[in-house]
N, C-alpha and C positions, 0 to 999 in steps of 0.2 A: 481831687487831691486836697488834703488839709494842709494849710500853710502855717508854719510856726512863724508868727510875725517877728518875734525877737530874733530868731535864727536868720530870717531873711534880712532884717535891718542890720544885723551884725556883719553881713557880707558887704554892706555899703560903707562901713567905716564909722567914724565919729559923728556925733549929732550935727556938728557944724558942717561937715562934709555933706550930710544928707540935706540940710537946709539950703545949701547952695547948688545942689544938683538939679538941673532942669527937670520939669515934670515928665517930659517925653523920655528922658534917660531913665527916670525911676520906673516908669511903666515898662520900658524895654527890659530893665534889669529884673523886674518881677517875672515877666514871661520867660526870660532866659533862665532864671532861677528854677521855675517850675519845670521847664524842659530838661534842664540838667538833672534835677532831682529825679525826674521820671526815668531818664536814661541810667542813672546810678542805681535805681531800684531794679531795673532790668538786668543790670550787671552785678546785683547783690553788693553794691558798694555804698558807703556812707559819704555824706557831703563833708567837705573840709571847709570850715568857716574860718577865714583868715582876715583880721582887721586890715584896713587899707595901709596903715603905717608899717605893716609887716610884709606886705605883698612885694613880689619881685616882678610882677606883670600887671598890666592894666586890665580892668574888668571887661573891656570891650574886645579883648583878643579872642580869636576863634577857639573853639573847643579842642581842636587838634593840637594846639600849641601849648596847652597847660594841663597839669595833672587834674583829673576829675575825681580821684579817689580820696579816701580818708587815710589817716596815719601819715607815714613819711611820704613826702612828695615824690612821685615817680610818674614818668610819662608812659602812656600805653605803647607797647611795642607794635609797630606797624608792619604788616606784611607788604611785600613789594607788589606794585601794580603790574598787570600784564602789559605787553608792548603796545597794544591798541585798546586802551580801557574803554569800557562802555559805561553807561549810566548805572546799570546793574552792578558792575564791578565797584563803582564808587559807593553805592549803597552797602555792598557787602564788606568792603575793605576800608572805607573811610567814614561813612556816615553812620554805620551800625552803632547802637541798636536802632537809632532813628525812630524811637517809639512814638514820639509825639506826632510827627508827620504821617506815620503809618496809621495812627489812630484817626487823624484828621481825614485822610483819604478814605479809610474804611467807613467812617461815618457818612461821607459824601456818597460812597458807593451804595451803602445800605439804604440811603434815603432817595435813591434814584436820580442823582445829579448827572449832568452830561459828562462825557468822558474828558472833555477839556477842563471842566471844573474839578473833576477828580484828580487829574494830573496837576493842576495848580495847587490843590491842597497837599498833594504828595511832595511838591517841590518848594512850597512857600517858605520853609525855614531851613533848608539844607545849607544855606550860606552861613549859618551860625558856626559851622565848623571852620570857616575862614575868618569871619569878622562879625561883630554883633551890632554896633551902632548903625542906625538907618538901614536895618536889615531888609526892609522892603525894596529899597532902591538897589542895594547891592545884590539881593537875590534875583531881581529882574534882570540885571546886567549879566549875571552868571549864566542864566538859561536862555536869554533873548535870541541868540543865533540858532537855537535848536527847537523852539516851540513857536506856536502861532503868536501873533501880536496880541491877541486877546488874553492868552495865558500869562505872558510876561507883564502885560499891563495890570492884570488882576493881582499878581504877586507884588508889583511895585506899590499899589495903592491900598492893599489890605492893611498895611501898617497904620495909615492915617485913619481908616474907617473903624478901627478897633474902638476909638474914643467916642463914637457918635452912634446913638441908637437908631434903629429902623424897625418900627412896629410892624411894617408890612411883611417882614420875614421872621418876626419874633425875636429880633436881636435887641437886647437891652444893654445899657451901659453896665459894665461888669461891677457887681457889688463888691467883688474882691478889691477893685481899685479904691472904692470908698473906704473899705476897712483898713487897707494898708496906707493910703496916702491922704485920707481925709476928704471931706465933702467939697473943699475948695480947689480940688485938683483941676488943672487946666492944661491942655496941650499947648505947645509953643506955636508962634505964628505960622511957621512953614508947614506944620502939620494941619492947621486949620485951613490954610490956603489949598493944600493938597486935597483935603476933604471937599471943599467947595467946588474945586475943579472936577473931582471924580464924581460928585453927586449929580452933576449935569452931563456926564459923559455917556455915550451909548453903551459902554461896557461896564457901567457902574455895578450892575448886579453880579457880574463875574467876580469882582473884588469883594463885594459884600458877602457872597456865599463862602469865600474863604473864612471870613470872620465868623460866620454862622457855624462852620465846622472846626473852628480853631480853638477858641477859649474853652470849649467844653470837652476837649480831647486830652485830658491829663489824668486818665484812669490808670493807676499803677498795676491793677490786676488784669488789664486787657491783654488778650493774646492776639498779636498781629503779625503779619508777614508781608513781604514784598510780592509773594506769588500771585495774589489776585490782580496785580497791576502790571504784570509783565506784558500782556497783550495790549493794554492801553498805552504803555510806553512805546511799544513797537509801532503802534498806529499814529502816535502824536508827538513823539520825540525824534527829531532828525539826527540820529546817531551818525557822526562823521566816520567815514571809512578808515581814516587815519587814526582814529581814536581821540577821545576828549583830551584836549591839551596839545594835540599834535596837528591840528587842522588849520592853524593860522587864523582862526576867527578872532574877533575883537575881545572875546572872553577866554581864549585858550590859555592865557597866562594865569587866569584865576584857577582853572582846573589843574594846571601844572603845579601851582602852589599847594593846592589841597592834596594832590598826589604825592608831593615831595616836601612836606613841611619842615624837614630837617636841614634843607639846603640853606646855608647862611647868606648866600649872595645870588 
């Protein structure tokens, strides 16, 4: 996907605001901008670029809580969730079109990755519907009760690994980051610490493979579907019988929030 540098920077506000924004936040903003652009293409919508001074919501708010279309601001009408919602229900009714994660998982599937890696790619960014800052940590918390420790760990640390190359799997530092933010771009200390920890962990490669299938998955012409992943979800996602959000897990409140984003309290 081609990036209009001026259009992207316009979403960040005035030059002074950009200069004071931490590099990690800038990188996250770029990935979220690409993902939102991709979903808007899938919905035949155009992006709405609003200067920070005119915004009524923070950029870090989840996609379900703000208008994603062009023209007059309007929120997407949400269909009600079933009484015992499944992960597939969330993909259909709350995450759709989910183009980026479906592309990521499709790439992992086509290149012969393990089913757990495919699932991690499928789930790694769905939390952006709820919240955007530190999405690796938030995303891991969202799915942790329902997936293996390896999958949630991979989702948590993929965020930090994006900034560090690994020639062994052909992952280079994204040239797009250089073009947008300059050659002196540097992640903050907590991300560097997370990378050093993850680099020496037994599951390092699980998180690394998300990045391998992540930044290259922004093709607006790709045709993707949840269908190829239904059996993988069935084998590796522990769907609660009460339904996501109703099972009293440590993450149930997060699923309830995604299911009912219009509840004020």
